[in-house]
RODO-2510 file (C-alpha; in nm, 4 decimals, decimal comma):
residues 448
     n   res          X          Y          Z
     1     m    13,0798     9,8840     4,6747
     2     a    13,2411     9,7940     5,0089
     3     r    13,2769     9,4315     4,9012
     4     f    13,4485     9,5383     4,5744
     5     f    13,6887     9,7617     4,7704
     6     l    13,7799     9,4774     5,0083
     7     k    13,8402     9,2372     4,7177
     8     t    14,0708     9,4951     4,5595
     9     l    14,2474     9,5419     4,8934
    10     l    14,2968     9,1657     4,9239
    11     i    14,4556     9,1430     4,5765
    12     t    14,6726     9,4513     4,6362
    13     v    14,8140     9,3258     4,9676
    14     q    14,8758     8,9845     4,8146
    15     l    15,0592     9,1461     4,5193
    16     l    15,2751     9,3661     4,7454
    17     c    15,3794     9,0681     4,9582
    18     y    15,4493     8,8661     4,6444
    19     f    15,6755     9,1453     4,5177
    20     f    15,8456     9,1746     4,8570
    21     i    15,9362     8,8048     4,8696
    22     s    16,0535     8,8113     4,5072
    23     y    16,2758     9,1116     4,5887
    24     i    16,4393     8,9168     4,8731
    25     f    16,5067     8,6250     4,6377
    26     k    16,6159     8,8673     4,3619
    27     l    16,3706     8,7259     4,1088
    28     e    16,3857     8,8829     3,7627
    29     n    16,0855     9,0963     3,6604
    30     k    15,9794     8,8774     3,3678
    31     y    15,9579     8,5711     3,5954
    32     l    15,7793     8,7740     3,8565
    33     i    15,5075     8,8961     3,6181
    34     y    15,4297     8,5615     3,4544
    35     s    15,4314     8,3714     3,7862
    36     f    15,2013     8,6214     3,9589
    37     l    14,9586     8,6113     3,6641
    38     i    14,9360     8,2323     3,7011
    39     y    14,8957     8,2735     4,0779
    40     f    14,6255     8,5384     4,0354
    41     v    14,4288     8,3274     3,7835
    42     l    14,4332     8,0214     4,0131
    43     n    14,3161     8,2267     4,3123
    44     f    14,0481     8,3968     4,1039
    45     f    13,8942     8,0815     3,9613
    46     k    13,9136     7,9032     4,2981
    47     g    13,7201     8,1921     4,4581
    48     t    13,9838     8,3323     4,6975
    49     y    13,8869     8,6903     4,6192
    50     f    13,5113     8,6349     4,6432
    51     l    13,5191     8,6162     5,0263
    52     n    13,2488     8,3497     5,0294
    53     n    13,0730     8,2083     5,3365
    54     n    13,3371     7,9424     5,3948
    55     l    13,4602     7,8067     5,7258
    56     i    13,8319     7,8467     5,7931
    57     w    13,8857     7,4730     5,7254
    58     e    13,7349     7,5104     5,3770
    59     d    13,9564     7,8123     5,3107
    60     l    14,2605     7,6143     5,4222
    61     k    14,1727     7,3215     5,1955
    62     k    14,1215     7,5587     4,9026
    63     q    14,4593     7,7244     4,9650
    64     l    14,6332     7,3861     4,9771
    65     e    14,4792     7,3010     4,6381
    66     i    14,5746     7,6382     4,4875
    67     h    14,9359     7,6251     4,5998
    68     s    14,9811     7,2616     4,5011
    69     e    14,8556     7,3419     4,1508
    70     f    15,0602     7,6634     4,1363
    71     f    15,3817     7,4895     4,2393
    72     t    15,3260     7,2078     3,9894
    73     i    15,2569     7,4456     3,6975
    74     i    15,5506     7,6729     3,7805
    75     i    15,7992     7,3903     3,8266
    76     i    15,7005     7,2370     3,4904
    77     t    15,7333     7,5703     3,3074
    78     d    16,0523     7,6509     3,4994
    79     f    16,2032     7,3195     3,3924
    80     v    16,1003     7,3594     3,0267
    81     f    16,1837     7,7295     2,9748
    82     f    16,4172     7,8468     3,2522
    83     e    16,6384     7,5446     3,3293
    84     f    16,4981     7,4877     3,6781
    85     k    16,6405     7,8093     3,8261
    86     h    16,3653     7,9115     4,0630
    87     v    16,2508     7,5973     4,2438
    88     w    16,3475     7,7201     4,5951
    89     f    16,1774     8,0548     4,5493
    90     f    15,8470     7,9002     4,4428
    91     l    15,8638     7,6297     4,7080
    92     f    15,9109     7,8948     4,9788
    93     l    15,6411     8,1131     4,8233
    94     s    15,3887     7,8282     4,8011
    95     v    15,4353     7,7201     5,1618
    96     t    15,4375     8,0684     5,3194
    97     f    15,1470     8,2007     5,1134
    98     i    14,9155     7,9203     5,2262
    99     f    14,9228     8,0593     5,5793
   100     f    14,9588     8,4213     5,4710
   101     n    14,6413     8,3990     5,2615
   102     i    14,4498     8,2255     5,5418
   103     f    14,5556     8,5007     5,7822
   104     l    14,4719     8,7731     5,5287
   105     i    14,1299     8,6298     5,4346
   106     n    14,0231     8,5839     5,7960
   107     f    14,1611     8,9251     5,8958
   108     v    13,9436     9,0873     5,6286
   109     k    13,6402     8,8729     5,7214
   110     n    13,6654     8,9452     6,0940
   111     h    13,7480     9,3158     6,0758
   112     f    13,5064     9,4027     5,7962
   113     w    13,2336     9,1568     5,8934
   114     k    12,9565     9,4192     5,8812
   115     h    13,0395     9,4990     5,5189
   116     l    13,0713     9,1355     5,4088
   117     n    12,8031     8,9461     5,6010
   118     k    12,5101     8,7909     5,4217
   119     k    12,1687     8,8687     5,5694
   120     i    11,9817     8,5398     5,5800
   121     l    11,6383     8,4169     5,6751
   122     v    11,5993     8,0620     5,8085
   123     i    11,2841     7,8677     5,7214
   124     g    11,2170     7,6442     6,0206
   125     t    11,2212     7,6723     6,3970
   126     g    11,3087     7,3170     6,5023
   127     n    11,6259     7,1328     6,5976
   128     i    11,7959     7,1668     6,2588
   129     a    11,7430     7,5449     6,2608
   130     k    11,8713     7,5607     6,6201
   131     q    12,1866     7,3628     6,5309
   132     f    12,2511     7,5856     6,2301
   133     s    12,2171     7,8979     6,4432
   134     k    12,4558     7,7550     6,7033
   135     l    12,7192     7,6757     6,4399
   136     i    12,6999     8,0276     6,2962
   137     k    12,7790     8,1724     6,6390
   138     i    13,0799     7,9410     6,6704
   139     h    13,2098     8,0021     6,3173
   140     h    13,2089     8,3808     6,2889
   141     s    13,4106     8,3644     5,9657
   142     s    13,1125     8,2089     5,7839
   143     m    12,9761     8,5677     5,7689
   144     y    12,6113     8,4706     5,8033
   145     d    12,3845     8,7175     5,9794
   146     i    12,0514     8,5569     6,0748
   147     l    11,7735     8,8150     6,0739
   148     g    11,5226     8,5652     6,2042
   149     f    11,3375     8,2352     6,1683
   150     v    11,0210     8,1601     5,9735
   151     y    10,7439     7,9949     6,1757
   152     i    10,6134     7,6613     6,0402
   153     n    10,4334     7,4812     6,3248
   154     d    10,3696     7,4982     6,6986
   155     d    10,6898     7,3115     6,7909
   156     h    10,9958     7,5360     6,8017
   157     e    11,3380     7,5153     6,9661
   158     v    11,4746     7,8562     6,8674
   159     p    11,3996     8,1562     7,0960
   160     e    11,0467     8,2815     7,0318
   161     e    11,1637     8,6431     7,0004
   162     q    11,3772     8,5434     6,6991
   163     i    11,0759     8,4133     6,5032
   164     v    10,9976     8,6992     6,2632
   165     c    10,7055     8,5769     6,0529
   166     k    10,4904     8,2850     5,9378
   167     y    10,5666     8,1116     5,6093
   168     e    10,2535     8,2701     5,4557
   169     d    10,4109     8,6151     5,5115
   170     i    10,7653     8,5300     5,3993
   171     l    10,7567     8,7196     5,0675
   172     d    10,6566     9,0435     5,2388
   173     f    10,9371     9,0035     5,4934
   174     i    11,1954     8,9350     5,2205
   175     k    11,0790     9,2400     5,0267
   176     n    11,1019     9,4711     5,3293
   177     h    11,4353     9,3524     5,4738
   178     s    11,6780     9,3069     5,1800
   179     i    11,7381     8,9353     5,2391
   180     d    12,0446     8,7969     5,0551
   181     q    11,9861     8,4285     5,1164
   182     v    11,7229     8,1921     5,2516
   183     i    11,8260     7,8740     5,4333
   184     v    11,5696     7,5925     5,4506
   185     a    11,6262     7,4013     5,7768
   186     l    11,3231     7,1769     5,8142
   187     p    11,2932     6,8259     5,9603
   188     d    11,1116     6,5597     5,7581
   189     t    10,7996     6,5997     5,9724
   190     d    10,7562     6,9600     5,8567
   191     l    10,8359     6,8777     5,4942
   192     k    10,5296     6,6522     5,4726
   193     n    10,3100     6,9589     5,4416
   194     l    10,5683     7,1973     5,2947
   195     n    10,8049     7,0327     5,0460
   196     w    11,1255     7,1688     4,8942
   197     r    10,9671     7,2035     4,5484
   198     k    10,6931     7,4327     4,6804
   199     i    10,9486     7,6447     4,8695
   200     g    11,1636     7,6709     4,5561
   201     n    10,8649     7,7750     4,3441
   202     d    10,7413     8,0271     4,6035
   203     l    11,0796     8,1990     4,6421
   204     d    11,1889     8,1804     4,2784
   205     g    11,2849     8,5323     4,1667
   206     h    11,2586     8,6798     4,5171
   207     v    11,5993     8,5815     4,6624
   208     k    11,9408     8,5505     4,5036
   209     t    12,0415     8,2311     4,6836
   210     l    11,8360     7,9455     4,8293
   211     k    12,0081     7,6735     5,0335
   212     f    11,8674     7,3513     5,1784
   213     i    11,9905     7,1622     5,4854
   214     p    11,8779     6,7985     5,4358
   215     d    11,7524     6,6118     5,7417
   216     n    12,0017     6,3255     5,7189
   217     n    12,0903     6,3270     6,0920
   218     g    12,4585     6,3689     6,0008
   219     i    12,4832     6,0168     5,8576
   220     f    12,6796     6,0906     5,5391
   221     n    12,8073     6,4426     5,4778
   222     l    13,1735     6,4963     5,3987
   223     n    13,2275     6,2187     5,1440
   224     s    12,9007     6,2777     4,9593
   225     q    12,8792     6,3916     4,5975
   226     i    12,5755     6,5508     4,4355
   227     q    12,4890     6,4548     4,0799
   228     d    12,2125     6,5707     3,8449
   229     y    12,0963     6,2346     3,7127
   230     d    11,8895     6,3539     3,4166
   231     g    11,6621     6,5691     3,6316
   232     l    11,6897     6,3636     3,9519
   233     l    11,9081     6,4640     4,2449
   234     l    12,1437     6,1740     4,3157
   235     i    12,3580     6,1809     4,6312
   236     t    12,6489     5,9359     4,6414
   237     a    12,7990     5,8533     4,9812
   238     t    13,1208     5,6527     5,0234
   239     q    13,2871     5,5289     5,3425
   240     q    13,6622     5,5823     5,3156
   241     i    13,7217     5,4118     5,6495
   242     h    13,7373     5,0784     5,4648
   243     s    14,0127     5,1915     5,2238
   244     k    14,3335     4,9994     5,3035
   245     f    14,5520     5,2594     5,1325
   246     r    14,4016     5,5509     5,3281
   247     n    14,4344     5,3553     5,6531
   248     i    14,8046     5,3026     5,5804
   249     i    14,8428     5,6793     5,5290
   250     k    14,6504     5,7404     5,8547
   251     r    14,8872     5,5057     6,0403
   252     i    15,1941     5,6787     5,8926
   253     m    15,0515     6,0157     5,9988
   254     d    14,9898     5,8755     6,3506
   255     i    15,3498     5,7554     6,3829
   256     l    15,5113     6,0735     6,2482
   257     l    15,3069     6,3099     6,4662
   258     s    15,3486     6,0815     6,7671
   259     f    15,7243     6,1374     6,7628
   260     g    15,6534     6,5074     6,8172
   261     g    15,4093     6,4186     7,0947
   262     i    15,6642     6,1910     7,2646
   263     f    15,9244     6,4702     7,2510
   264     i    15,6824     6,7084     7,4269
   265     l    15,5962     6,4284     7,6720
   266     g    15,9639     6,4056     7,7680
   267     i    15,9717     6,7787     7,8453
   268     l    15,6513     6,7496     8,0533
   269     i    15,7988     6,4622     8,2553
   270     l    16,1013     6,6780     8,3418
   271     l    15,8747     6,9686     8,4404
   272     f    15,6140     6,7845     8,6498
   273     f    15,7859     6,4668     8,7730
   274     k    15,8418     6,5838     9,1325
   275     r    15,5020     6,7543     9,1703
   276     i    15,3084     6,4492     9,0443
   277     k    15,5051     6,2107     9,2707
   278     k    15,4667     6,4406     9,5734
   279     d    15,2161     6,2037     9,7415
   280     g    15,4342     5,8997     9,6739
   281     g    15,2410     5,7567     9,3783
   282     p    15,3609     5,6773     9,0235
   283     i    15,3891     5,9464     8,7542
   284     f    15,1724     5,7549     8,5062
   285     f    14,8214     5,6201     8,5513
   286     k    14,7249     5,3054     8,3581
   287     h    14,3617     5,2149     8,3094
   288     s    14,1724     4,9533     8,1065
   289     r    13,9791     5,0936     7,8087
   290     i    13,7841     4,9469     7,5193
   291     g    13,9827     4,9436     7,1949
   292     k    13,9448     4,8236     6,8376
   293     d    13,7076     4,5259     6,7992
   294     l    13,6050     4,5726     7,1658
   295     k    13,9407     4,4407     7,2901
   296     e    14,0679     4,5946     7,6143
   297     f    14,4029     4,7723     7,6424
   298     k    14,5840     4,9853     7,9020
   299     i    14,5655     5,3586     7,8350
   300     y    14,8410     5,5873     7,9685
   301     k    14,7853     5,9258     8,1332
   302     f    14,9676     6,1447     8,3783
   303     r    14,8354     6,0580     8,7231
   304     t    14,6065     6,3399     8,8320
   305     m    14,4435     6,1797     9,1382
   306     y    14,5580     6,0912     9,4862
   307     v    14,6904     5,7400     9,5466
   308     d    14,3782     5,6471     9,7482
   309     a    14,1415     5,7815     9,4779
   310     e    13,9481     5,4529     9,4513
   311     e    13,8683     5,4484     9,8228
   312     r    13,7589     5,8131     9,8042
   313     l    13,5362     5,7311     9,5058
   314     q    13,3564     5,4483     9,6881
   315     e    13,2956     5,6861     9,9795
   316     m    13,1512     5,9531     9,7471
   317     l    12,9275     5,7048     9,5638
   318     r    12,7266     5,6614     9,8823
   319     d    12,5802     6,0035     9,7999
   320     e    12,2898     5,9512     9,5565
   321     e    12,3482     6,2742     9,3595
   322     k    12,7215     6,2065     9,3232
   323     r    12,6483     5,8485     9,2179
   324     k    12,4028     5,9674     8,9499
   325     e    12,6503     6,2282     8,8177
   326     y    12,9334     5,9758     8,8066
   327     y    12,7440     5,7053     8,6186
   328     n    12,6004     5,9614     8,3757
   329     n    12,9432     6,0951     8,2727
   330     f    13,1983     5,8676     8,4443
   331     k    13,3627     6,1782     8,5868
   332     l    13,2799     6,4399     8,8479
   333     k    13,3012     6,8171     8,8478
   334     d    13,4883     6,9569     9,1503
   335     d    13,6266     6,6094     9,2087
   336     p    13,8053     6,5999     9,5520
   337     r    14,0153     6,3022     9,4343
   338     i    14,2148     6,5288     9,1986
   339     t    14,5491     6,6651     9,3175
   340     p    14,6366     7,0379     9,2744
   341     i    14,8842     6,9628     8,9925
   342     g    14,6342     6,7126     8,8523
   343     k    14,3729     6,9854     8,8213
   344     f    14,6139     7,1963     8,6147
   345     l    14,7102     6,8995     8,3958
   346     r    14,3446     6,8218     8,3271
   347     e    14,2378     7,1788     8,2559
   348     s    14,5269     7,2204     8,0118
   349     s    14,4760     6,8649     7,8721
   350     l    14,8457     6,7917     7,9327
   351     d    14,7441     6,4742     8,1173
   352     e    14,6586     6,3226     7,7767
   353     f    15,0129     6,3374     7,6345
   354     p    15,1203     5,9895     7,7563
   355     q    14,8582     5,8506     7,5157
   356     f    15,1088     5,9144     7,2360
   357     i    15,2740     5,5983     7,3732
   358     n    14,9490     5,4113     7,2984
   359     v    14,9486     5,5579     6,9472
   360     l    15,3056     5,4420     6,8787
   361     k    15,2171     5,0958     7,0116
   362     g    14,9271     5,0822     6,7633
   363     e    14,6559     5,0638     7,0312
   364     m    14,5188     5,4099     6,9557
   365     s    14,5126     5,6664     6,6765
   366     l    14,5527     6,0429     6,6953
   367     v    14,1893     6,0820     6,5897
   368     g    13,9117     5,8318     6,6489
   369     p    13,6185     5,7401     6,8756
   370     r    13,6431     5,8360     7,2419
   371     p    13,8114     5,5560     7,4444
   372     i    13,5652     5,4279     7,7060
   373     v    13,5656     5,1925     8,0036
   374     k    13,3856     4,8583     8,0034
   375     k    13,1077     4,9893     8,2298
   376     e    13,0268     5,2650     7,9759
   377     l    13,0018     5,0037     7,7027
   378     e    12,7532     4,8014     7,9083
   379     l    12,5414     5,0958     8,0284
   380     h    12,5316     5,3274     7,7271
   381     y    12,6541     5,1533     7,4097
   382     g    12,5590     4,7882     7,4072
   383     n    12,7444     4,5249     7,2070
   384     e    12,5933     4,6066     6,8663
   385     i    12,6607     4,9827     6,8768
   386     g    12,9963     4,9151     7,0434
   387     k    13,1063     4,7005     6,7474
   388     k    13,0106     4,9793     6,5043
   389     v    13,1945     5,2481     6,7001
   390     f    13,5050     5,0421     6,7716
   391     q    13,5549     4,8905     6,4296
   392     i    13,8487     5,1348     6,4322
   393     k    14,1018     5,2363     6,6977
   394     p    13,9984     5,4928     6,9612
   395     g    14,1658     5,8321     6,9366
   396     i    14,3389     6,0857     7,1577
   397     t    14,0877     6,3280     7,0099
   398     g    13,7782     6,2998     6,7927
   399     m    13,4436     6,4523     6,7030
   400     w    13,3296     6,4592     7,0667
   401     q    13,6469     6,6156     7,2077
   402     s    13,6839     6,8780     6,9324
   403     h    13,3166     6,9837     6,9454
   404     g    13,2654     7,0518     7,3149
   405     r    13,4614     6,7865     7,5064
   406     s    13,3224     6,7425     7,8609
   407     d    13,0500     6,9996     7,7886
   408     v    12,8722     6,7250     7,5907
   409     e    12,6973     6,5224     7,8608
   410     d    12,4390     6,3297     7,6561
   411     y    12,5758     5,9852     7,5705
   412     r    12,3476     5,9639     7,2670
   413     e    12,5170     6,2754     7,1327
   414     r    12,8614     6,1345     7,2080
   415     i    12,7832     5,8082     7,0286
   416     a    12,6269     5,9959     6,7365
   417     s    12,9460     6,2038     6,7078
   418     d    13,1629     5,8925     6,6924
   419     l    12,9367     5,7249     6,4346
   420     y    12,9397     6,0448     6,2266
   421     y    13,3206     6,0344     6,2310
   422     i    13,3318     5,6722     6,1120
   423     r    13,0779     5,7275     5,8329
   424     n    13,2409     6,0481     5,7110
   425     w    13,6058     5,9753     5,7841
   426     s    13,8774     6,1146     5,5605
   427     l    14,2372     6,2203     5,6135
   428     w    14,1246     6,5808     5,5739
   429     l    13,8650     6,5357     5,8505
   430     d    14,1448     6,4109     6,0794
   431     i    14,3468     6,7253     6,0082
   432     v    14,0446     6,9494     6,0754
   433     l    13,9650     6,7742     6,4057
   434     l    14,3273     6,7991     6,5196
   435     l    14,3274     7,1742     6,4491
   436     q    13,9911     7,2198     6,6240
   437     t    14,1178     7,0265     6,9265
   438     i    14,4225     7,2523     6,9520
   439     k    14,1862     7,5508     6,9457
   440     y    13,9718     7,4077     7,2289
   441     v    14,2758     7,3111     7,4363
   442     l    14,4256     7,6601     7,4041
   443     n    14,0931     7,8037     7,5183
   444     r    14,0829     7,5484     7,8031
   445     k    13,7214     7,4812     7,7092
   446     g    13,5301     7,1797     7,8366
   447     a    13,8106     6,9988     8,0165
   448     y    13,7859     6,8781     8,3777
***
């Protein structure tokens, strides 16, 4: 009942705002009614009003599709029947309602979470289950509420107090706790003794929704398509990174957004020029990094360290613990080489803005693998993995930076993130990672 009320509220608020904008533009009633009916039908069949367990990026993509289709349909009918009278109204409406709907949907999800959340049970207690649980905590708008994990074997990575039953007792638990959905999050090792078919047969008729998380180690996800091939499940994975046309679009996007970045860079230079040069050093810091096809280039940053930083580093590396920390991450927490203004620039990630110069020069992209130094390539990547990662340009941001930044200290995880990006790259993924990076920067999370 609460869900039905919230759906009705969503439609009502949307209708009132639609009427308000049409009143400002003095749209005639007959145009208003037919256009809103088309708008309502598109939103209904695309699932806007169902308040599903989507992430905000999925909601945004859906809204872009809805409003593109709406604008196209309206403009065609407007041209045929109404002599193209209302193009500016519908253009304004389409653009503003993308963001209005995203705000409205997430407002409802966040403020009425208890009435909308889906109570789920996770089969599995290993790494996949742990990752899924972690993502749910990050993405509150997904509206999943994990009641617990189902025990499969002795190895578990989720907290023991969250394990609610053994698989043999799962039907009793489902019956007693009103479970909406069951998520199967099992590694291949567990599926040897408990396969998906058996789980499907056991739970058939006992839960409304059953979802499986395949153990593909994040190799191919975003560009995969599922097909029922006459009773067989066929998953098709394509790598868009090799598309010349999409790479041209990516380059155009890099150039256009870089102009905005360069404009902000100019403002930052005016603001921090004197404070950066206080110790007599240059405003910019240039450093050799590994680029596309393992070729070195000079990366630009605001200088955040003292002029004698290299001498200070060699002194610090005499300490065994400091040396180990440095060669593990190629940076130090509480680094005494960093100037007071440099600390602020790093924490706010403003020190990265000069890299827009590298993007305009074609040495970097806005989104791509993390640019590394030659020593990192030798110690942690190796030539073979390095060639795979740097078959494309490094980016100002990427999977690693937008999913934890300096909090991610395991190089295997960093490399896996970059390989995931390359295998699953799309223009939409770039947009999502840029938005996620902005979110992390505003929260000042993980930067030092």
